[in-house]
C-alpha positions as CSV (number, residue, x, y, z in Angstrom):
1,M,39.1,-44.9,29.5
2,D,42.7,-44.0,30.3
3,A,45.3,-45.8,28.1
4,S,47.5,-46.2,31.0
5,N,45.0,-48.6,32.6
6,Q,45.8,-52.1,31.4
7,I,43.2,-54.3,32.8
8,I,39.5,-53.8,33.0
9,D,37.7,-55.9,35.6
10,H,34.2,-56.1,37.1
11,D,33.0,-56.5,40.8
12,P,31.5,-59.8,41.1
13,E,28.9,-58.6,43.7
14,T,27.7,-55.5,41.8
15,G,28.8,-56.3,38.3
16,E,30.3,-52.7,38.2
17,V,33.0,-52.3,35.7
18,V,36.3,-51.5,37.5
19,E,39.3,-50.2,35.9
20,V,42.7,-51.5,37.3
21,A,46.0,-50.0,37.2
22,A,49.3,-51.9,36.4
23,D,49.8,-52.6,40.1
24,N,46.5,-54.6,40.0
25,M,44.7,-52.2,42.4
26,P,41.4,-50.3,41.4
27,V,41.8,-47.0,40.0
28,P,40.1,-44.3,41.9
29,R,37.1,-42.6,40.1
30,K,37.5,-39.0,38.9
31,A,36.3,-36.4,41.5
32,V,33.1,-34.7,40.6
33,T,32.2,-33.3,43.8
34,V,33.8,-31.7,46.8
35,A,33.4,-34.8,48.9
36,D,35.1,-37.0,46.1
37,T,37.9,-34.7,46.1
38,L,38.3,-34.9,49.8
39,R,38.3,-38.7,49.5
40,L,41.1,-38.7,46.9
41,L,43.5,-36.2,49.0
42,E,46.5,-38.2,50.5
43,D,45.0,-41.4,49.1
44,G,42.1,-41.0,51.5
45,Q,44.1,-40.5,54.7
46,F,42.9,-36.6,54.7
47,D,39.4,-37.9,54.7
48,M,39.9,-40.2,57.5
49,D,41.9,-37.8,59.4
50,A,39.1,-35.1,59.1
51,S,36.4,-37.5,60.1
52,L,38.4,-38.4,63.1
53,L,38.8,-34.7,64.1
54,L,35.3,-34.0,63.6
55,R,34.2,-36.8,66.0
56,E,36.7,-35.4,68.7
57,L,35.2,-32.0,68.1
58,V,31.4,-33.3,68.7
59,R,32.7,-35.4,71.9
60,K,34.5,-32.3,73.1
61,M,31.3,-30.1,72.5
62,E,29.2,-32.7,74.2
63,E,31.3,-32.7,77.2
64,H,31.4,-28.8,77.4
65,A,27.6,-28.6,76.8
66,F,27.0,-30.9,79.9
67,T,28.8,-28.5,82.2
68,N,27.6,-25.3,80.3
69,R,23.8,-25.3,80.7
70,G,23.4,-27.7,77.5
71,V,25.0,-25.0,75.2
72,S,28.4,-25.4,73.4
73,K,29.8,-24.0,70.2
74,G,32.5,-25.2,68.0
75,K,34.2,-24.8,64.5
76,M,35.8,-26.7,62.1
77,S,37.1,-25.4,58.7
78,I,38.8,-27.3,55.8
79,E,41.0,-25.3,53.6
80,L,42.4,-26.3,50.2
81,D,45.6,-24.6,48.8
82,L,45.5,-25.2,45.0
83,T,48.8,-24.9,42.9
84,L,48.7,-25.5,39.2
85,A,52.1,-25.8,37.4
86,N,52.7,-27.3,34.2
87,G,49.1,-28.4,33.7
88,A,49.1,-30.4,37.1
89,F,47.2,-29.4,40.3
90,T,48.7,-29.7,43.9
91,I,46.5,-29.6,46.5
92,V,47.4,-29.1,50.1
93,P,44.6,-29.5,52.6
94,S,44.3,-28.3,56.0
95,I,41.9,-28.3,58.8
96,K,41.4,-25.6,61.5
97,R,39.1,-26.5,64.7
98,K,37.8,-24.1,67.4
99,I,37.1,-26.3,70.3
100,P,35.1,-25.0,73.3
101,E,37.2,-24.2,76.3
102,P,36.1,-25.1,79.7
103,K,35.1,-21.9,81.9
104,H,37.0,-21.6,85.2
105,M,35.5,-20.3,88.3
106,G,37.0,-17.3,89.8
107,T,38.9,-17.6,93.3
108,V,38.6,-14.8,95.8
109,M,42.1,-14.1,97.1
110,F,43.6,-11.7,99.7
111,A,47.0,-9.9,99.4
112,H,49.5,-10.2,102.4
113,E,52.1,-7.7,103.5
114,D,54.9,-9.8,101.4
115,G,52.9,-9.7,98.2
116,G,51.8,-13.3,98.7
117,L,48.1,-14.6,98.1
118,S,45.8,-16.8,100.1
119,R,42.4,-17.8,100.3
120,N,41.9,-16.3,103.8
121,P,42.0,-12.6,105.0
122,P,45.4,-11.8,106.7
123,G,45.0,-12.0,110.4
124,Q,42.1,-14.3,110.4
125,G,41.8,-18.1,110.9
126,A,41.2,-20.3,108.0
127,L,37.7,-21.4,107.5
128,F,38.5,-23.9,104.7
129,G,41.5,-26.3,104.3
130,A,43.2,-27.6,101.3
131,R,41.0,-29.9,99.2
132,A,42.6,-32.7,96.7
133,I,42.5,-31.5,92.9
134,G,39.5,-33.3,91.2
135,E,37.7,-33.8,94.6
136,R,33.9,-33.9,94.2
137,R,31.9,-31.7,96.5
138,E,28.3,-32.5,97.3
139,T,25.8,-30.2,95.9
140,R,24.0,-28.1,98.8
141,T,20.3,-27.8,98.6
142,I,19.1,-24.6,100.1
């Protein structure tokens, strides 16, 4: 037991012995696994942030797969930058994500004499008028 911890208490529900610090808050357990270490970083905030970012990545991949023939690929990496100075480690975590980008359809355009572009060939009438952005079109059955 660490000499700096002044009180030893127990959890009334589980009977587990809990070390309590001078501020009367439970002392976090020693990290044994990588998951334990991630939970200790930034008093647990990094673990919560990483969990949120993973859920967002999963949602974006599901949305992407819906419009991409059921296939989507993403990536999330957690990096720990460790520095040892005077017997104490400083750990700075970072998260990198690769979120699938929506594919855009190509648009056929025609050049005019003045260098401008339009969807209609120069000198011909327009076959299709302007549409509102986000307007849904009916799927044709051929």
